[in-house]
C-alpha positions in Angstrom: -37.8 47.8 29.8 -41.2 46.3 30.0 -41.5 46.2 26.2 -38.3 44.2 26.0 -39.6 41.8 28.6 -42.9 41.4 26.7 -41.0 40.8 23.5 -38.8 38.1 25.1 -41.8 36.4 26.7 -43.6 36.3 23.4 -40.5 35.0 21.6 -40.1 32.2 24.1 -43.7 31.2 23.7 -43.4 31.4 19.9 -40.3 29.2 19.9 -41.9 26.7 22.2 -45.0 26.4 20.0 -42.8 26.1 16.9 -41.0 23.1 18.5 -44.2 21.6 19.8 -46.9 22.2 17.1 -49.1 19.4 18.5 -49.8 21.5 21.6 -52.6 23.9 21.9 -51.9 27.5 23.0 -53.5 26.9 26.4 -51.4 23.8 27.0 -48.3 25.8 26.3 -49.2 28.4 28.9 -49.4 25.7 31.5 -46.4 23.8 30.3 -44.3 27.0 30.4 -45.6 27.8 33.9 -47.2 31.0 32.8 -50.6 29.8 34.1 -50.5 27.6 37.2 -52.8 25.8 39.5 -52.9 26.8 43.2 -50.7 24.7 45.4 -52.3 22.6 48.2 -55.8 22.8 46.7 -56.7 19.1 47.1 -57.5 18.2 43.5 -59.9 21.2 42.9 -57.5 22.4 40.3 -58.2 26.1 40.9 -56.1 28.5 38.8 -53.6 30.6 40.7 -54.2 34.4 40.2 -51.2 35.6 38.2 -52.6 39.2 37.9 -50.0 40.6 40.3 -47.0 38.7 38.9 -44.4 40.9 37.5 -43.2 40.4 33.9 -39.7 39.4 35.0 -41.2 36.8 37.3 -43.1 35.3 34.5 -40.1 35.4 32.3 -38.0 33.6 34.9 -40.6 30.9 35.3 -40.7 30.3 31.6 -36.9 30.1 31.4 -36.7 27.7 34.4 -39.4 25.5 32.8 -37.7 25.5 29.4 -34.4 24.5 31.1 -36.2 21.7 32.9 -37.9 20.5 29.7 -34.6 20.5 27.8 -32.8 18.6 30.6 -35.5 16.0 30.6 -35.2 15.6 26.9 -31.4 15.2 27.2 -31.9 12.5 29.9 -34.4 10.7 27.7 -32.1 10.7 24.8 -29.2 9.3 26.9 -31.5 6.6 28.2 -32.3 5.4 24.7 
């Protein structure tokens, strides 16, 4: 099961980077909510430790973020 999750995570990252070639790999990790800053950290921008995050949690964050990005693009296209 874990290998399937790893493969899906990697495929989503790869697809995202293919659609957004101007972004660096590190930017993609943040934009897909893989890496995150701690909440309520008063502008210190300290990274949240994701060591204990389960693969399915990371996968769900990526999917939610991609859905949000796609809905924002659709809204932008409707506005123009």
